[in-house]
C-alpha positions, 0 to 999 in steps of 0.5 A, a space after each residue: 807910858 810912851 810919849 805921844 807926839 803931835 803932828 807938826 805942819 812943816 809948812 811953817 819952815 817955808 818962811 825961813 832961810 835960817 830957822 830960829 832955834 825956838 821953831 826947830 824946838 817946836 817942830 822936833 818937839 825937843 827943848 831949845 837947850 837940846 837943839 843948841 847943845 847938839 849943834 854946839 857938839 856937832 851932832 845935829 844933822 840939820 844945823 850948825 853952831 859957830 863960835 864968834 869972836 866975842 865968844 857967843 854962838 851963832 846957830 844956822 838951821 837949814 829949813 830943807 835939812 830940818 824938813 828932810 830930818 822930820 820926814 825921814 828922808 835925810 841921807 847923810 853919813 853921821 861922821 861927816 858932821 863930826 870928823 874935822 878932816 872931812 870938813 877940810 880942817 
């Protein structure tokens, strides 16, 4: 049986400059662990994770990129997210 997705009102993203992981999980209908791990792995098209000096993680989720992802209007080459040479390292 195929999972039925509920329609999410994306206007909830308008109040954030950095969408909380919990909100991104609700919008994408994934769990928070999935969202965090894909960002840590560099495979999340709408957000990034950075390791801080104290070895914890900071997460940034762009409301505009998340909206584009959910609307199917995101235009990005996936290797841009994972290729270190592309990011100037």
